[in-house]
N, C-alpha and C positions, 0 to 999 in steps of 0.2 A: 478591536487591533486585526491589522491584516498581515498577511505570512505572504514571503516568495519562497521560490527553489527553483532548483534547475537540476539538469544531467550534469556527470561529471564535466562534458567539454564546452558546458553553457550553451548549448546549441537551442535547446528545447528548455523554455522559463515557463513558468505560470504564476499564479497567485490566489489567494483567497481571503475573505472577511469573516472573522470573527474565530473561534475555539472550532476546532474537527468536533463532529457530532461523539465521536470516539473513536480510542486507538486500541488497537488489538495487536497482537503478535501470533499468526499464523503458522504452525507447525507442518502444512501438509506438505505431499512430496511436490506437486506443481509447486508450489509458491519456492519450496527449497532450489527446484530447478531453473526458476525464473530469475533467482535474486542471486541464485551461487551462492546462500548462505543458509545455515543451520535452519534459521528461523526468520520469516518477515515479518516487520512491525509496518501495519497501516494506518494510518490516519483516514477515517470516514468523512468527507465534508460536502455537504450537500450540492448538489451541481450548480444550485441557482446563485452561491455566492465561489463560486470557481471559474477560472478560466485560466487559457491557456496564454499566455504574453508574446511568443515570437511567433515568427510566420508559420511554423510546424513545417515546414518542408520536411525536416530530419526526423518528426515526429512518425512512426511505425506502430502499427498494430497485427496481432497474433491473438486467432481465437484459441484461447486455450481448453477451453472445453464446450458445450453444449449452451452453456450460461454465460460466459467469460470473454473479452477481450483485453487483452495484455497490451500497455503502452510502454513503448521504449525509443531510445535514440538508435538512428541509422549510424551516426557516426562513433558513438562510442560505446554504444549498448547498454547504458543505464537502464534498469528499470525505472519506468517513472509510474506506472500505477495500474489500475484495472477496474472496468466497467462490469456488471455483472446484470443478469435480468434478475435476479432474486432481490436485489435492492437498486431500482434502477435511477432513482433519483439521488443516489450518491457515486460520489469518485472515489475510489480507496487509493491515495495517494502513498508510495514510499517514504515511509518517514524520513528515512537516510537520504533523501533530495532535498528537503529543507534547507535554506542558504544559512537559517542560525537555527540552533538547537534548544527552543522555548523546553519549558520543564512540563510538558504534557505527560499525563498520568496513564499507563496502560490498565485496561480493564480488566482482560484477562485472556488468557491462551487457548486460543481454537485448534481443531484436530489434532489434539495431543494421542491419539491413537496411533496416528502416523506418524509420529515426531521421529528424528534420526535417533539411532540408538544409542549414539555416544554421547547426546544432549542430555542433562540433569537440567531440570527445571528446578531451581533452589528459593525462588521466591513465594510470596503467600497468595499470589494469585489467584481466581478462581481457574479451573481448567476444565474443558469440556471436550470429549473424544471428538465430537464431530463439529458442526455449528449451532451455536446457542441460538432457541426460538428468539425471533427479532421482539423487538419491544414495542 
């Protein structure tokens, strides 16, 4: 199965083959700030199955921590994804940028110790105060 996505204005596009390795919800303050949302939903896709398909003149990066670089569209500001030295072989794609919304299942909530106080997690998914130990 092949998936594609883009930013809001369509200037930055990508595609990947196969299912994401995992889909997670992150509640950390950096993800809230970067996405402007209460929680960020990330699809972790192996880099060898991912590629940018636009010319990427509009794609920009921001080093948001000592281990992470966030990608966004220079024109519309859409958060596209991030790369981290903690998982160097995976692209963390913003799930909301998919062209079509498949029925991926979220595996867990991460960084709930720093979640927004106004947000209640009401599903039965596992919750971790920080980041779970990688499998």
